[in-house]
N, C-alpha and C positions, 0 to 999 in steps of 0.2 A: 817852760812847763805848759802842758796843755791845760786849758781852762774849761771847766764844766759848770753848767748852770742847771739847777734842779728846782722846779717849782712844786711846792706842796700846798694843797688846798686843805686847810685845817677845819674851818667852819664856813658856813655860807658867807661870812663877812671877814674872813682872815686868810691871807696868803703869805707864804714865806718863799723867798727866792734865796737859795743857797748858792754861794759862789765858792768854787774850789780851784785853786791854782793862781796863775798870774792874771791880774786884772789890769792889763796895760793896753796901750793904743792898738796893738795887734789884735786884740779881742774886743775893741770898743764897738764895732758895728754889731757884733752878736749881742753884746751887753745892752746896747741901745734897743735892739729888737725885743729882748726879754722885758725891758722896762716898758716899752710901748705896749706889749701884750698885757702887762699888769695894769697899765693905765686904761686900756680898753675895757678891762673887767670892771673898773670903777665907774666908767662913763655911764651916765644915766641912772645910776643907783641912788636912791634916796637915803637908804640906810648907810651909815658910816662904814666904810671899808677900812680894815687895818691891814697894812702891808709891812712885812718885815724883810729887810735885806740883810742877810747874814754874811758877813765877811770873815767869819771865824776861821775858815779854811783857806783864806787868801794868802798867797805866798809873796805877792808883790802887788803894788798898786801905784798908778801914776795919776797925774793931774787930769788926764782925759776921763778916767773913770770917776774921779771925784766931782768933776764938773757935770757929768751925766747924772750922778746921784743927787747932786744939789738941784739940778733942773727938775728931775723927776719928783723930788720931795716937794718943791715949790708948787708944781702943777697939781699934785694930788692934794696937798693941803689947801690950795685955793678953791678946790671943789668940795671941801669939807671932809676929806678922807685923812687918815692918819698913816704916817710912814715912820718906822723905826729902823735905824741902822745899827747892827750889832758889830762891834769892833773886832778886828782880827785877833786871833789867839796868839799870834807871834808878837811877843812884847816889843821888839824893835819896830815892827810895822805899825802897831797900835800907837806907840810913842811918837813916831814920825807924823801920823795923822793929827795927833793932839798938838804937838809942838809947832807944826806948820800952820796952825790956826783952823784947819778943816774940822777938827773935833767939835768946836763950838757951832759950826755951820750944820754939820751932819747929824750929830747926836742930840737926842732929847735930853739925855743925861750922860755924863762921861762914865763909861763902863770900865772901871778900874780893874775889876777882877776877871773880865772877859768871860762872863757866865754863858752857858749854853742856851740856845733858843729852845723853848718848849711850847 
């Protein structure tokens, strides 16, 4: 399945990146590019920037994407910015992330109900 990335600028200090489709190694270069763009937005900002990565519409995810998310989150948080990852709506995919141990690494809180991003 083709993967789409859409960035939405909510407020001067909040950005959301929506991921739709398969987030696998095939799309990792494009995903990395989108994360770098978000990182560049935060560079040099003194005000805390909030970034939300929504995986709600992800249909597949592999370790390459999880590693990129983890690295992005660590870099942003080390510069005083906040990153939240919203779990996939697909129960089997959300469960895989949690059971594999990545949920504790990526999520600030475990989103059991897979609520929508607002």
